Residue, then its C-alpha position, 0 to 999 in steps of 0.5 A: m679430761s684435762q683442761a687442755q683436752d677440755d679446751l680442744v673439745a670446746r674449740a672442736t664443738d664451737p659453732n662459730a669456729e674458724l673453718t681453718t681451725l676445724h680443719e687443723l683440729a681434724q688433721n692433728y687430733p683424731g680423737l676430736r673428729p667425732y666432735i668436729a663431725a657433729n659441729p654444724r659449722t663444719y664445711p661439706d668437704l671436711l665432712n666428706w673427708l671425715g666420712t672416708l676414714g672408717d671411724p665408727a664414732v665419726d660415722a655415728a656423728l655424721a649419721a646423727r647430723t643427717d638424722r637431725k637434718s631430716t627431722r628438721l626438714n620433715s617438721s618444716h614441711n609438715q608445718r607448712y602444709r598442715m590443714 
């Protein structure tokens, strides 16, 4: 990967990225969409749009987000109600 590509991936995965930056990257760089879908900073409307594209890599990243969220919720619930 070139330095320019590395920089773009870094921007797409930055958990402190500006929302407009994520939107612009998703619009202009289709190859970054899986990274943006995995970024915890990505806002719900952008996630929904990414989910409509039919891109298997994006869909996998979105599914991984859901799996991580479910795991955290279950872990939190189990710790709270442990006897």
